[in-house]
C-alpha positions in Angstrom: 119.7 182.4 -88.5 118.5 185.9 -87.5 119.2 188.2 -84.6 116.0 190.2 -84.7 117.3 191.7 -87.9 118.8 190.7 -91.2 119.4 186.9 -91.8 123.0 185.8 -91.6 124.8 184.6 -94.7 127.5 182.0 -94.6 130.1 184.8 -94.7 128.3 186.5 -91.7 128.3 183.2 -89.8 132.0 182.7 -90.5 132.9 186.2 -89.3 130.8 185.8 -86.2 132.5 182.5 -85.4 136.0 184.1 -85.8 135.0 187.1 -83.7 133.7 184.9 -80.8 136.9 182.9 -80.8 139.1 186.0 -81.1 140.0 189.0 -78.9 138.1 192.0 -77.7 139.1 195.1 -79.8 139.4 197.3 -76.7 141.3 194.7 -74.7 143.8 194.1 -77.4 144.7 197.8 -77.2 145.4 197.4 -73.5 147.6 194.2 -74.1 144.9 191.9 -72.7 144.4 188.6 -74.5 140.9 187.2 -74.2 141.2 184.9 -77.2 139.1 181.7 -76.8 138.0 182.9 -73.3 134.3 182.8 -74.0 134.0 186.5 -73.0 134.1 188.0 -76.5 130.8 189.0 -78.0 129.7 190.1 -81.5 129.0 193.9 -81.5 127.2 195.5 -84.5 128.4 198.9 -85.3 125.7 199.8 -87.8 122.5 198.1 -86.6 121.2 194.7 -87.6 118.9 195.4 -90.5 120.8 197.2 -93.3 122.6 195.2 -96.1 126.1 194.3 -95.0 125.4 195.1 -91.4 126.8 191.8 -90.1 130.2 192.5 -91.7 130.3 195.8 -89.8 130.9 194.0 -86.5 133.7 193.8 -83.9 134.5 191.6 -81.0 134.0 193.2 -77.6 134.2 191.4 -74.2 131.3 191.4 -71.8 132.8 194.4 -70.0 133.4 196.6 -73.0 130.1 195.5 -74.7 127.6 195.4 -71.9 129.3 196.8 -68.8 129.2 193.4 -67.0 132.2 193.1 -64.6 134.7 190.4 -65.7 135.1 187.3 -63.6 134.9 188.0 -59.9 135.9 191.7 -60.4 133.7 194.4 -59.0 132.5 197.2 -61.3 135.3 199.5 -60.1 138.0 196.8 -60.6 136.8 196.1 -64.1 136.7 199.8 -64.9 140.3 200.3 -63.6 141.7 197.2 -65.3 139.8 197.2 -68.7 139.0 200.9 -69.1 135.7 202.4 -70.0 132.7 200.3 -71.1 130.8 201.2 -74.3 127.6 200.4 -72.5 128.4 202.9 -69.7 129.3 205.7 -72.0 130.3 205.9 -75.6 132.3 209.1 -75.4 134.9 207.8 -72.9 135.0 204.5 -74.7 135.7 206.0 -78.1 138.2 208.5 -76.7 140.3 205.6 -75.4 139.7 202.9 -78.0 138.9 204.8 -81.2 136.0 205.5 -83.4 133.7 202.8 -84.8 135.6 203.0 -88.1 139.0 202.6 -86.3 137.6 199.6 -84.3 136.3 198.0 -87.5 139.6 198.5 -89.3 141.5 196.9 -86.4 139.1 194.0 -86.4 139.4 193.5 -90.1 143.2 193.6 -89.9 143.2 191.0 -87.2 140.8 188.8 -89.2 142.8 189.3 -92.3 139.8 190.8 -94.2 
């Protein structure tokens, strides 16, 4: 399978499956558990074409990844409850939740990698 970039290996598929079933790396820092909610998406930190790119991925919910309000929340309610969205501004997102390297380290700890 491909996502407009590098084909997925079995290890990539396994990581993607775990991330989708797991928690958002921003939400977990706010004490919000979205495990198995269906809201968590696979976010690539280093593009989709370089070798190993699919292993440099973290789980982000639809709010933190794309800026789509959660459930029936308005944009303002999602911003207040979940904090800044990466899609709406990387600087405030990274100030609150950490750098890409810190998010990747957190994701890898959670996955046991």
